[in-house]
C-alpha positions as CSV (number, residue, x, y, z in Angstrom):
1,M,-84.0,143.1,-59.2
2,Q,-80.7,140.4,-58.5
3,N,-78.8,138.1,-61.4
4,K,-79.8,134.9,-60.7
5,Y,-76.4,134.5,-62.8
6,Q,-74.6,136.6,-60.2
7,K,-71.3,134.1,-59.1
8,P,-70.4,133.5,-55.0
9,T,-67.7,135.1,-53.8
10,G,-67.4,131.7,-51.7
11,S,-67.4,128.1,-52.3
12,Y,-69.7,127.1,-55.2
13,I,-70.1,123.9,-52.6
14,S,-71.5,125.4,-50.5
15,F,-73.6,127.9,-53.0
16,M,-74.8,125.0,-54.6
17,S,-76.2,122.7,-52.2
18,N,-77.6,125.6,-49.9
19,K,-80.1,126.2,-52.3
20,V,-81.5,122.1,-52.4
21,K,-81.4,122.9,-48.5
22,M,-83.5,125.7,-48.5
23,Y,-85.8,125.1,-51.3
24,G,-85.7,121.3,-52.1
25,G,-84.1,119.3,-54.5
26,I,-81.7,116.5,-55.7
27,N,-78.4,117.2,-54.5
28,L,-75.4,116.0,-56.3
29,A,-73.7,119.1,-55.6
30,Q,-72.0,118.5,-52.1
31,G,-70.2,115.4,-51.5
32,I,-72.4,114.1,-48.6
33,P,-73.6,110.9,-48.6
34,G,-76.8,109.8,-48.7
35,F,-77.0,106.5,-47.6
36,N,-77.3,105.9,-43.5
37,P,-74.0,104.6,-41.5
38,P,-73.8,101.4,-40.5
39,A,-77.2,100.2,-38.1
40,E,-74.2,98.8,-35.6
41,L,-72.8,102.0,-35.1
42,T,-75.7,104.3,-34.4
43,K,-76.9,101.6,-31.5
44,I,-73.3,102.0,-29.7
45,L,-74.2,106.1,-30.3
46,S,-77.0,106.0,-28.6
47,R,-76.5,103.1,-26.0
48,I,-72.6,105.3,-25.0
49,A,-75.0,108.8,-24.7
50,E,-76.5,107.8,-21.6
51,T,-72.8,107.5,-20.1
52,K,-70.2,109.7,-18.7
53,I,-68.3,110.8,-21.7
54,H,-69.7,114.4,-22.5
55,Q,-66.5,116.4,-21.6
56,Y,-62.6,116.7,-23.5
57,A,-61.4,113.6,-25.2
58,P,-57.4,113.8,-24.3
59,G,-56.2,116.3,-26.9
60,N,-54.1,113.9,-29.6
61,G,-57.1,111.8,-29.4
62,N,-59.3,109.0,-28.0
63,N,-56.8,106.4,-26.8
64,E,-58.2,102.8,-27.7
65,L,-58.7,104.7,-30.9
66,L,-55.1,106.1,-31.3
67,D,-54.4,101.7,-30.9
68,L,-56.5,100.9,-33.1
69,L,-55.1,103.1,-36.0
70,L,-51.4,102.2,-34.9
71,D,-52.2,98.5,-35.6
72,K,-54.0,98.7,-38.9
73,Y,-51.1,101.0,-40.4
74,Q,-48.1,99.3,-39.0
75,K,-48.2,96.5,-41.4
76,E,-47.1,99.5,-43.9
77,Y,-44.7,101.2,-41.0
78,E,-43.2,101.1,-38.0
79,F,-45.2,103.5,-36.6
80,S,-45.4,105.1,-33.1
81,K,-48.8,105.9,-31.2
82,D,-46.6,109.5,-31.0
83,D,-47.2,109.7,-35.0
84,F,-50.9,109.8,-35.3
85,L,-53.0,113.0,-34.2
86,I,-56.7,112.9,-34.5
87,T,-59.0,116.4,-35.8
88,Q,-62.3,117.6,-36.1
89,G,-62.7,115.8,-40.1
90,G,-59.8,115.4,-42.8
91,T,-60.2,119.4,-43.5
92,E,-59.3,120.5,-40.1
93,A,-56.2,118.1,-40.6
94,L,-55.8,120.0,-43.7
95,S,-55.8,122.9,-42.7
96,L,-54.0,122.6,-39.2
97,L,-50.9,121.4,-41.6
98,Y,-51.5,124.8,-43.9
99,T,-51.2,126.6,-40.8
100,Y,-48.3,124.8,-39.4
101,F,-46.4,125.1,-43.1
102,N,-47.3,128.6,-43.0
103,K,-45.0,129.1,-39.5
104,I,-42.2,127.2,-40.5
105,L,-41.3,127.7,-44.7
106,P,-39.6,130.6,-45.4
107,K,-41.8,133.0,-47.7
108,P,-42.5,133.3,-50.4
109,F,-43.4,129.4,-50.9
110,S,-46.8,128.2,-53.2
111,A,-48.8,125.4,-53.0
112,L,-49.2,122.9,-56.0
113,A,-52.3,121.0,-56.8
114,F,-53.7,118.6,-60.0
115,E,-56.6,120.0,-61.8
116,P,-58.9,119.6,-61.4
117,V,-58.4,121.2,-58.0
118,Y,-60.3,120.0,-54.6
119,E,-61.7,123.2,-53.0
120,S,-58.9,123.5,-49.7
121,Y,-56.0,122.9,-52.0
122,R,-57.0,126.0,-54.2
123,Y,-58.2,128.2,-51.5
124,L,-56.1,127.1,-48.5
125,P,-53.0,128.9,-49.6
126,G,-55.2,131.8,-50.0
127,V,-56.2,131.9,-46.7
128,F,-52.7,132.9,-45.7
129,N,-51.5,134.5,-48.1
130,T,-49.0,132.4,-49.7
131,G,-49.2,131.6,-53.6
132,F,-51.3,128.2,-55.2
133,V,-50.1,126.4,-58.6
134,P,-52.6,124.4,-60.5
135,F,-50.8,121.4,-62.3
136,S,-52.0,120.2,-65.3
137,F,-52.1,116.0,-66.6
138,K,-51.5,115.6,-69.6
139,D,-54.1,114.6,-72.3
140,D,-54.1,111.1,-71.4
141,F,-54.3,112.8,-67.5
142,S,-50.7,110.8,-67.1
143,V,-48.0,113.1,-65.6
144,D,-45.6,115.2,-67.1
145,F,-42.7,115.0,-64.2
146,E,-40.1,117.1,-66.0
147,K,-42.5,120.4,-66.7
148,L,-43.5,119.5,-62.9
149,E,-40.2,119.4,-61.7
150,R,-39.9,123.0,-63.6
151,C,-43.3,124.5,-62.7
152,C,-42.0,123.5,-58.6
153,V,-38.6,124.8,-59.1
154,E,-39.5,128.1,-61.1
155,N,-42.7,128.7,-58.5
156,H,-40.9,128.0,-54.9
157,V,-42.9,124.9,-54.4
158,K,-43.0,123.9,-51.0
159,V,-45.6,121.9,-50.8
160,I,-48.5,119.5,-52.6
161,F,-51.4,118.0,-52.3
162,L,-52.9,114.5,-53.7
163,G,-55.8,112.7,-53.5
164,S,-56.2,109.5,-54.6
165,P,-59.1,108.8,-56.0
166,G,-59.0,112.4,-56.2
167,N,-62.0,114.8,-55.9
168,P,-63.7,116.7,-58.6
169,Y,-61.8,113.6,-60.7
170,G,-61.5,110.4,-59.4
171,K,-57.6,109.2,-60.8
172,I,-56.2,106.9,-58.9
173,W,-52.2,107.0,-59.2
174,S,-50.5,104.1,-60.2
175,K,-47.3,103.2,-58.5
176,D,-45.1,104.9,-61.0
177,E,-46.8,107.7,-60.7
178,M,-47.1,107.8,-56.6
179,D,-43.0,106.4,-56.7
180,K,-42.1,109.4,-59.1
181,L,-43.6,112.0,-57.3
182,I,-42.7,111.1,-54.2
183,D,-39.0,111.1,-55.0
184,L,-39.1,114.7,-56.9
185,T,-40.6,116.3,-53.7
186,N,-37.6,114.3,-51.4
187,Y,-35.4,115.6,-54.5
188,L,-36.7,118.8,-54.0
189,N,-37.0,119.0,-50.6
190,I,-41.4,119.4,-50.8
191,Y,-43.5,118.2,-48.4
192,L,-46.4,116.2,-50.1
193,V,-49.5,115.6,-48.8
194,L,-51.8,112.8,-49.4
195,D,-54.8,113.0,-48.8
196,A,-56.8,109.4,-47.8
197,V,-60.4,110.2,-47.7
198,Y,-61.4,108.6,-50.0
199,K,-58.9,105.4,-50.3
200,E,-60.8,102.5,-49.5
201,L,-63.6,104.0,-51.8
202,Y,-61.8,102.1,-55.1
203,F,-63.9,100.7,-58.0
204,E,-62.2,98.2,-58.7
205,E,-57.9,98.1,-57.6
206,K,-56.9,99.1,-54.3
207,P,-54.6,102.6,-54.5
208,Y,-51.5,102.6,-54.1
209,I,-50.4,104.8,-51.0
210,P,-46.9,104.9,-49.9
211,L,-46.8,104.7,-46.4
212,H,-43.5,102.2,-46.2
213,R,-41.5,105.0,-47.7
214,F,-42.9,107.4,-44.8
215,N,-40.3,110.6,-44.3
216,P,-39.9,114.2,-42.9
217,N,-41.5,115.1,-46.2
218,L,-45.2,112.8,-46.3
219,F,-48.2,113.7,-44.4
220,Y,-51.0,111.3,-44.5
221,T,-54.5,113.0,-43.6
222,N,-57.7,110.6,-43.8
223,S,-61.1,110.4,-41.8
224,F,-63.8,108.5,-41.3
225,S,-66.6,110.7,-42.6
226,K,-66.8,109.3,-45.8
227,L,-66.0,105.9,-45.4
228,F,-69.1,105.5,-42.7
229,S,-71.6,107.7,-43.7
230,I,-70.5,110.2,-41.2
231,T,-69.7,113.7,-43.0
232,G,-71.9,115.7,-39.8
233,W,-69.1,113.9,-37.0
234,R,-66.4,115.2,-38.9
235,I,-63.8,112.8,-37.1
236,G,-60.2,112.2,-39.0
237,Y,-57.0,111.4,-38.5
238,L,-53.4,113.1,-39.4
239,I,-49.7,111.2,-39.6
240,A,-47.0,113.3,-39.5
241,H,-43.7,112.4,-38.4
242,Q,-42.4,113.5,-35.2
243,E,-39.3,115.9,-36.8
244,H,-43.2,117.7,-37.4
245,M,-45.2,116.3,-34.8
246,Q,-44.8,118.0,-31.3
247,K,-45.0,121.1,-33.3
248,I,-48.4,120.2,-35.1
249,K,-50.1,119.0,-32.0
250,S,-49.1,122.2,-30.2
251,I,-51.1,124.8,-32.8
252,H,-54.0,122.2,-32.5
253,D,-54.2,122.7,-28.6
254,Y,-55.0,126.1,-29.7
255,T,-57.1,125.9,-32.8
256,G,-58.8,122.3,-32.5
257,L,-58.2,121.2,-28.9
258,C,-59.8,117.5,-29.8
259,A,-62.7,116.2,-31.5
260,P,-65.6,115.5,-30.7
261,S,-64.9,112.5,-27.3
262,L,-68.7,110.4,-27.6
263,L,-68.1,110.3,-31.5
264,Q,-64.9,108.9,-31.5
265,Q,-65.7,106.6,-28.7
266,A,-68.6,105.5,-30.5
267,I,-65.8,104.9,-33.7
268,V,-64.0,102.9,-31.0
269,E,-66.5,100.5,-30.2
270,Y,-67.4,99.9,-33.7
271,L,-64.4,99.2,-35.6
272,K,-63.8,96.7,-32.8
273,T,-66.7,94.7,-32.9
274,N,-67.3,95.2,-37.1
275,D,-63.8,93.9,-37.9
276,F,-62.9,97.8,-38.9
277,G,-66.1,98.6,-40.9
278,N,-65.3,96.4,-43.7
279,K,-68.7,94.7,-44.5
280,Y,-70.6,98.6,-44.7
281,I,-67.3,99.5,-46.9
282,A,-67.2,96.6,-49.4
283,E,-71.3,97.5,-49.5
284,L,-70.6,100.7,-49.9
285,R,-67.9,100.4,-52.8
286,K,-70.0,98.7,-54.8
287,R,-72.9,101.0,-54.8
288,L,-70.9,103.3,-55.4
289,K,-69.2,101.7,-58.3
290,E,-72.8,101.0,-59.7
291,S,-74.1,104.7,-59.1
292,Y,-71.3,105.9,-61.1
293,A,-71.7,103.5,-64.0
294,H,-74.8,104.2,-64.2
295,M,-74.4,107.8,-64.2
296,A,-71.6,108.3,-66.5
297,D,-73.3,105.8,-69.4
298,E,-76.4,108.2,-69.0
299,L,-74.9,111.1,-69.8
300,V,-72.5,110.1,-71.9
301,K,-75.8,109.4,-74.1
302,L,-76.6,113.2,-73.4
303,G,-73.5,114.0,-75.5
304,F,-71.6,114.2,-71.9
305,E,-67.8,113.4,-71.9
306,I,-66.6,111.4,-69.2
307,P,-62.9,110.7,-68.6
308,E,-62.5,107.4,-67.0
309,T,-63.0,107.4,-63.5
310,K,-61.3,104.6,-61.1
311,G,-62.8,105.6,-57.6
312,G,-64.4,108.6,-55.5
313,Y,-67.6,110.1,-55.4
314,F,-68.2,112.0,-58.5
315,V,-69.0,111.8,-61.8
316,W,-66.6,114.8,-63.6
317,A,-68.2,115.4,-66.5
318,K,-67.5,118.0,-69.9
319,L,-70.5,119.1,-71.0
320,P,-71.9,118.6,-74.5
321,R,-71.2,120.7,-77.5
322,R,-74.0,122.9,-77.1
323,F,-73.1,124.5,-73.4
324,N,-69.9,126.5,-72.7
325,D,-70.7,127.7,-69.5
326,G,-70.7,125.3,-66.6
327,F,-71.8,128.2,-63.7
328,T,-74.9,129.2,-66.4
329,F,-75.6,125.1,-66.4
330,A,-75.9,124.6,-63.0
331,I,-77.9,127.7,-62.8
332,D,-80.6,127.2,-65.2
333,L,-80.9,123.2,-64.4
334,Y,-81.4,124.4,-60.7
335,E,-84.2,126.6,-61.2
336,E,-86.1,124.6,-64.1
337,Q,-85.4,121.1,-62.6
338,Q,-84.2,121.5,-58.7
339,V,-80.6,119.4,-59.0
340,A,-77.4,120.9,-57.6
341,V,-74.3,119.8,-59.5
342,I,-71.3,121.6,-59.4
343,P,-69.7,124.1,-62.3
344,G,-66.4,122.7,-62.9
345,E,-64.9,126.4,-62.6
346,H,-64.4,125.9,-58.9
347,F,-61.9,123.2,-59.5
348,S,-59.4,125.3,-62.7
349,D,-60.3,128.0,-64.4
350,K,-59.9,125.8,-67.6
351,A,-62.7,123.7,-66.8
352,T,-65.7,126.1,-67.5
353,N,-67.6,123.9,-69.4
354,Y,-67.7,121.1,-67.0
355,I,-69.9,119.9,-64.1
356,R,-69.6,117.8,-60.7
357,L,-72.1,115.3,-59.7
358,N,-72.2,113.5,-56.4
359,I,-73.4,109.7,-57.1
360,A,-73.4,109.1,-53.4
361,R,-77.0,108.3,-52.7
362,E,-79.5,106.1,-53.3
363,K,-80.2,104.3,-56.2
364,D,-83.8,106.4,-56.7
365,E,-82.1,109.5,-55.5
366,V,-79.4,108.9,-58.2
367,E,-82.2,107.9,-60.9
368,E,-84.3,110.7,-60.2
369,G,-81.7,112.8,-61.0
370,I,-81.1,111.5,-64.3
371,K,-84.5,111.5,-64.9
372,R,-84.8,115.6,-64.8
373,I,-81.3,116.4,-66.3
374,R,-83.3,114.3,-69.0
375,S,-85.9,116.0,-68.8
376,F,-84.0,119.5,-68.6
377,F,-82.5,118.5,-72.2
378,K,-85.5,118.0,-73.4
């Protein structure tokens, strides 16, 4: 008889979300939006699907899309079109970068990310047999930069991954913190990868992402997936300095080749005719803020501890004291109430008594999830 508490060897996110896909329930596990994409975008897709646009796109990306991105980011730095690359989602941008880093950096070296750590940051280094160093915030979730510098030197850290807002914990880095981090990476000659997938999905104040300080040590990744609720389209992009970009593109030619041409063109036409999707994004931001506040309030009533979160898709929640194992909690919650969440240990060895919940779902689904969690506690 199989042990129901047998832990998966791969991604906990796939493991828990696949339960819902196979057996039903409420999926608060995987970061999949429960919202429809913009209606205008799907209409455009339907219309252009009848045109002759089904072959390979240019490897660098759709030329119109590159022009739109260049125009958007020119306000922050004098980029050139050659600094941009369209990728198959933000995940490919991250893996493409790490493939490049592994090729050019002398061994041994390590990558670092801040706990709790998004799975790609944590597990990509292992794919390439390089080291990974998790770095903890202070109790107030600020950063001890002296300790960070020692950690980087002692562990041969040459790459730092950072999301703001983060995943699973939606910390937004302050201007002072971000500037200190860039100063540190420049001083120690460390590559800093700024993952901006949730950049526009803040609750109050827009994150400070200092692209005006662009330099050869700074890399920027983003995606349309979460922004327009089209995670299955896999359209992301990367910005890198010309010192690196031509070599990165040559790797992309043999790994990703190009992102889907039809979907790139649909995004182009939507961005051009809908003010870059700002109306949809503003509404999405409002819905996320409301769902987060409601979920967090209800979990606190049940005894959870919720660190303050300022953006993103997730509630990062410390279990009530009578529970000390997030994995057991997640399995039992799904078996009894068919609500899937992610055990915190997937993001940090120190977070065995945490869970992550996705709140990017329709209001009635979030409410049903809360109702079932209450029932589980009863």
